[in-house]
Backbone as JSON Lines, residues from 0, in Angstrom:
{"i":0,"aa":"M","n":[82.58,-102.96,28.07],"ca":[81.49,-102.83,27.65],"c":[80.55,-102.29,26.64]}
{"i":1,"aa":"K","n":[81.5,-101.79,25.81],"ca":[81.46,-101.43,24.55],"c":[81.02,-102.51,23.65]}
{"i":2,"aa":"K","n":[82.08,-103.6,23.81],"ca":[82.06,-104.78,22.95],"c":[80.69,-105.81,23.18]}
{"i":3,"aa":"Q","n":[80.21,-105.37,24.54],"ca":[79.1,-106.01,24.76],"c":[77.85,-105.62,24.16]}
{"i":4,"aa":"I","n":[77.96,-104.15,24.43],"ca":[76.57,-103.83,23.53],"c":[76.68,-103.86,22.05]}
{"i":5,"aa":"I","n":[78.09,-103.78,21.41],"ca":[77.67,-103.8,20.07],"c":[77.21,-105.16,19.96]}
{"i":6,"aa":"D","n":[78.09,-106.18,20.68],"ca":[77.63,-107.88,20.33],"c":[76.06,-107.92,20.63]}
{"i":7,"aa":"I","n":[75.43,-107.38,21.44],"ca":[74.1,-107.28,21.44],"c":[73.03,-106.65,20.42]}
{"i":8,"aa":"I","n":[73.85,-105.7,19.68],"ca":[73.02,-104.94,18.72],"c":[73.41,-105.84,17.54]}
{"i":9,"aa":"A","n":[74.53,-106.48,17.58],"ca":[75.03,-107.16,16.15],"c":[74.06,-108.58,16.26]}
{"i":10,"aa":"E","n":[73.98,-109.19,17.29],"ca":[73.03,-110.36,17.17],"c":[71.6,-109.92,16.78]}
{"i":11,"aa":"Y","n":[70.92,-108.91,17.67],"ca":[69.51,-108.66,17.23],"c":[69.35,-108.34,15.83]}
{"i":12,"aa":"L","n":[70.6,-107.47,15.21],"ca":[70.56,-107.38,13.95],"c":[70.73,-108.72,12.74]}
{"i":13,"aa":"D","n":[71.48,-109.6,13.6],"ca":[72.14,-110.6,12.58],"c":[73.09,-110.16,11.4]}
{"i":14,"aa":"V","n":[74.0,-109.35,12.0],"ca":[75.1,-108.86,11.59],"c":[76.28,-109.02,12.44]}
{"i":15,"aa":"N","n":[77.67,-108.96,11.49],"ca":[78.8,-109.11,12.2],"c":[79.09,-107.84,12.86]}
{"i":16,"aa":"P","n":[79.72,-107.97,14.16],"ca":[79.83,-106.76,14.79],"c":[80.86,-105.96,14.38]}
{"i":17,"aa":"D","n":[81.59,-106.05,13.52],"ca":[82.76,-105.32,12.8],"c":[81.88,-104.48,11.84]}
{"i":18,"aa":"E","n":[80.57,-104.51,11.18],"ca":[79.83,-103.69,10.61],"c":[79.28,-102.48,11.45]}
{"i":19,"aa":"L","n":[78.99,-102.53,12.58],"ca":[78.77,-101.36,13.53],"c":[79.66,-100.99,13.86]}
{"i":20,"aa":"L","n":[79.94,-99.96,12.51],"ca":[80.83,-98.62,13.32],"c":[80.49,-97.34,13.83]}
{"i":21,"aa":"D","n":[81.17,-96.78,14.69],"ca":[80.51,-95.66,15.39],"c":[79.69,-94.64,14.71]}
{"i":22,"aa":"Y","n":[80.16,-94.24,13.6],"ca":[80.19,-93.32,12.65],"c":[78.7,-93.41,12.25]}
{"i":23,"aa":"K","n":[78.06,-94.83,11.95],"ca":[77.02,-95.23,11.08],"c":[75.79,-94.7,11.89]}
{"i":24,"aa":"T","n":[74.66,-94.39,11.36],"ca":[73.53,-93.72,11.85],"c":[72.47,-95.4,12.21]}
{"i":25,"aa":"L","n":[71.57,-94.81,13.14],"ca":[70.76,-95.9,13.24],"c":[69.79,-96.47,12.05]}
{"i":26,"aa":"V","n":[69.9,-95.63,11.09],"ca":[69.05,-95.54,9.6],"c":[69.87,-96.58,8.99]}
{"i":27,"aa":"D","n":[71.58,-96.15,8.89],"ca":[72.42,-96.8,8.26],"c":[72.25,-98.36,8.34]}
{"i":28,"aa":"V","n":[72.02,-98.62,9.62],"ca":[72.15,-99.94,10.12],"c":[70.44,-100.49,10.41]}
{"i":29,"aa":"N","n":[69.59,-100.04,9.69],"ca":[68.35,-100.53,9.73],"c":[67.86,-100.62,11.24]}
{"i":30,"aa":"I","n":[67.96,-99.95,12.0],"ca":[67.49,-99.73,13.36],"c":[66.23,-98.79,13.42]}
{"i":31,"aa":"D","n":[64.75,-99.38,13.52],"ca":[63.77,-98.35,13.37],"c":[63.43,-98.3,14.92]}
{"i":32,"aa":"S","n":[62.35,-97.71,15.65],"ca":[62.33,-97.59,16.86],"c":[61.66,-98.54,17.63]}
{"i":33,"aa":"L","n":[61.44,-99.44,16.76],"ca":[60.58,-100.81,17.8],"c":[62.15,-101.66,17.71]}
{"i":34,"aa":"D","n":[62.59,-101.6,16.84],"ca":[64.05,-102.24,16.89],"c":[64.89,-101.79,18.19]}
{"i":35,"aa":"F","n":[64.95,-100.4,18.27],"ca":[65.62,-99.74,19.3],"c":[65.42,-100.26,20.78]}
{"i":36,"aa":"A","n":[63.69,-100.21,20.69],"ca":[63.38,-100.55,21.78],"c":[63.33,-101.81,22.35]}
{"i":37,"aa":"E","n":[63.57,-103.19,21.35],"ca":[64.11,-104.16,21.49],"c":[65.61,-104.65,22.28]}
{"i":38,"aa":"I","n":[66.3,-103.72,21.25],"ca":[67.51,-103.55,21.49],"c":[67.96,-102.88,23.2]}
{"i":39,"aa":"M","n":[67.28,-101.99,23.59],"ca":[67.38,-101.47,24.69],"c":[66.71,-102.56,26.01]}
{"i":40,"aa":"F","n":[65.56,-103.16,25.9],"ca":[65.49,-104.1,26.54],"c":[66.3,-105.68,27.04]}
{"i":41,"aa":"E","n":[66.91,-105.82,25.59],"ca":[68.03,-106.89,25.88],"c":[69.33,-106.36,26.71]}
{"i":42,"aa":"I","n":[69.6,-104.87,26.26],"ca":[70.73,-104.51,26.96],"c":[70.18,-104.54,28.77]}
{"i":43,"aa":"E","n":[69.26,-103.98,28.84],"ca":[68.7,-103.79,30.21],"c":[68.67,-105.25,31.17]}
{"i":44,"aa":"E","n":[68.38,-106.39,29.98],"ca":[68.36,-107.59,30.67],"c":[69.79,-108.28,30.91]}
{"i":45,"aa":"K","n":[70.61,-107.66,30.27],"ca":[72.06,-108.3,30.24],"c":[72.89,-107.76,31.38]}
{"i":46,"aa":"F","n":[72.24,-106.5,31.73],"ca":[73.07,-105.71,32.6],"c":[72.7,-105.49,33.93]}
{"i":47,"aa":"D","n":[71.28,-105.83,33.96],"ca":[70.37,-105.75,35.29],"c":[70.56,-104.23,35.47]}
{"i":48,"aa":"V","n":[69.58,-103.3,34.28],"ca":[69.66,-102.05,34.6],"c":[68.59,-101.74,33.91]}
{"i":49,"aa":"E","n":[68.01,-100.55,34.15],"ca":[66.49,-99.89,33.54],"c":[66.81,-98.38,33.35]}
{"i":50,"aa":"I","n":[67.3,-98.71,31.93],"ca":[67.63,-97.42,31.04],"c":[66.56,-96.68,30.0]}
{"i":51,"aa":"M","n":[65.95,-97.58,29.57],"ca":[65.03,-97.24,28.37],"c":[64.43,-95.67,28.7]}
{"i":52,"aa":"F","n":[63.9,-95.28,29.91],"ca":[63.67,-94.03,30.0],"c":[64.44,-93.03,29.89]}
{"i":53,"aa":"E","n":[65.45,-93.36,30.67],"ca":[66.53,-92.12,30.54],"c":[67.07,-92.13,28.65]}
{"i":54,"aa":"M","n":[67.2,-93.2,28.21],"ca":[67.4,-93.03,26.85],"c":[66.59,-92.06,26.13]}
{"i":55,"aa":"Q","n":[65.33,-92.43,26.26],"ca":[64.25,-91.35,25.45],"c":[64.55,-89.94,25.81]}
{"i":56,"aa":"S","n":[65.0,-90.06,27.15],"ca":[65.21,-88.42,27.19],"c":[66.19,-87.79,26.74]}
{"i":57,"aa":"H","n":[66.98,-88.7,26.54],"ca":[68.19,-88.13,25.77],"c":[68.34,-88.61,24.15]}
{"i":58,"aa":"K","n":[67.36,-88.76,23.83],"ca":[67.27,-88.8,22.19],"c":[68.16,-88.11,21.58]}
{"i":59,"aa":"N","n":[67.86,-86.45,21.62],"ca":[68.58,-85.52,20.93],"c":[70.09,-85.62,20.61]}
{"i":60,"aa":"E","n":[70.57,-86.49,21.64],"ca":[71.86,-86.33,21.63],"c":[72.46,-87.36,20.87]}
{"i":61,"aa":"I","n":[71.73,-88.2,20.34],"ca":[71.9,-89.57,19.46],"c":[71.83,-89.17,17.84]}
{"i":62,"aa":"G","n":[73.06,-89.27,17.24],"ca":[73.2,-89.33,16.16],"c":[73.93,-89.99,15.16]}
{"i":63,"aa":"N","n":[74.68,-91.29,16.09],"ca":[75.19,-92.55,15.36],"c":[75.11,-93.45,16.44]}
{"i":64,"aa":"L","n":[75.6,-94.65,16.01],"ca":[75.94,-95.59,16.87],"c":[77.0,-95.46,17.97]}
{"i":65,"aa":"G","n":[77.95,-94.74,17.81],"ca":[78.87,-94.47,18.88],"c":[78.06,-93.57,19.85]}
{"i":66,"aa":"D","n":[77.02,-92.63,19.59],"ca":[76.55,-91.88,20.45],"c":[75.78,-92.59,21.27]}
{"i":67,"aa":"V","n":[75.15,-93.56,20.75],"ca":[74.21,-94.67,21.47],"c":[75.07,-95.62,22.6]}
{"i":68,"aa":"V","n":[75.99,-96.07,21.92],"ca":[77.05,-96.68,22.6],"c":[77.41,-96.1,24.06]}
{"i":69,"aa":"R","n":[78.02,-94.88,23.67],"ca":[78.39,-94.01,24.94],"c":[77.52,-93.57,25.78]}
{"i":70,"aa":"L","n":[75.99,-93.38,25.57],"ca":[75.01,-92.95,26.25],"c":[74.76,-94.19,27.16]}
{"i":71,"aa":"I","n":[74.56,-95.42,26.6],"ca":[74.42,-96.66,27.13],"c":[75.42,-96.75,28.47]}
{"i":72,"aa":"E","n":[76.68,-96.87,27.87],"ca":[77.36,-96.96,28.77],"c":[77.38,-95.77,30.07]}
{"i":73,"aa":"T","n":[77.19,-94.77,29.67],"ca":[77.14,-93.84,30.4],"c":[75.78,-93.99,31.54]}
{"i":74,"aa":"L","n":[74.72,-94.42,31.25],"ca":[73.82,-94.62,32.0],"c":[73.76,-95.78,32.88]}
{"i":75,"aa":"I","n":[74.57,-96.96,32.31],"ca":[74.9,-97.99,33.07],"c":[75.66,-97.65,34.42]}
{"i":76,"aa":"V","n":[76.58,-97.13,33.83],"ca":[77.61,-96.89,35.01],"c":[76.87,-95.96,35.98]}
{"i":77,"aa":"K","n":[76.25,-95.39,35.79],"ca":[75.2,-94.18,36.54],"c":[74.46,-94.86,37.36]}
{"i":78,"aa":"Q","n":[73.6,-95.62,36.84],"ca":[72.94,-96.62,37.43],"c":[73.75,-97.62,38.62]}
{"i":79,"aa":"K","n":[74.44,-98.49,38.13],"ca":[75.29,-99.0,38.93],"c":[75.76,-98.62,40.41]}
{"i":80,"aa":"A","n":[76.28,-97.39,40.04],"ca":[76.86,-96.63,41.18],"c":[75.76,-96.16,42.24]}
{"i":81,"aa":"S","n":[74.6,-95.87,41.65],"ca":[73.63,-95.56,42.25],"c":[72.91,-96.9,42.95]}
{"i":82,"aa":"Q","n":[72.76,-98.03,42.32],"ca":[72.42,-99.24,42.8],"c":[73.46,-99.44,44.11]}
{"i":83,"aa":"S","n":[74.86,-99.47,43.96],"ca":[75.9,-99.66,45.0],"c":[75.5,-98.99,46.36]}
{"i":84,"aa":"A","n":[75.5,-97.34,46.19],"ca":[75.18,-96.74,46.75],"c":[74.05,-97.06,47.72]}
{"i":85,"aa":"D","n":[72.84,-97.41,47.36],"ca":[71.7,-97.82,47.78],"c":[71.83,-99.23,48.64]}
{"i":86,"aa":"D","n":[72.77,-100.0,48.25],"ca":[73.03,-101.44,48.56],"c":[73.67,-101.19,50.21]}
{"i":87,"aa":"G","n":[74.57,-99.89,49.84],"ca":[75.56,-99.43,51.01],"c":[74.83,-98.98,52.67]}
{"i":88,"aa":"E","n":[73.69,-98.38,52.16],"ca":[72.93,-97.96,52.97],"c":[72.22,-98.82,54.02]}
């Protein structure tokens, strides 16, 4: 999942995915708040989830790209598990 997330960010920024290292901050890779929102929409579409609201509530936990990717992965897994549980009822 990490590779898919990085690929989405790289495609949006038009950069090589290898340039998006975990330790780089959003400022380092020129992601502003509008870019971040657009990237989140693309990720939501790709994974068929709605995580933007939860990402906003966890913004204090984001220091670099590694944090962003880990948080996105966690939220996607959490939402997919919830969707599966709802489907099973």
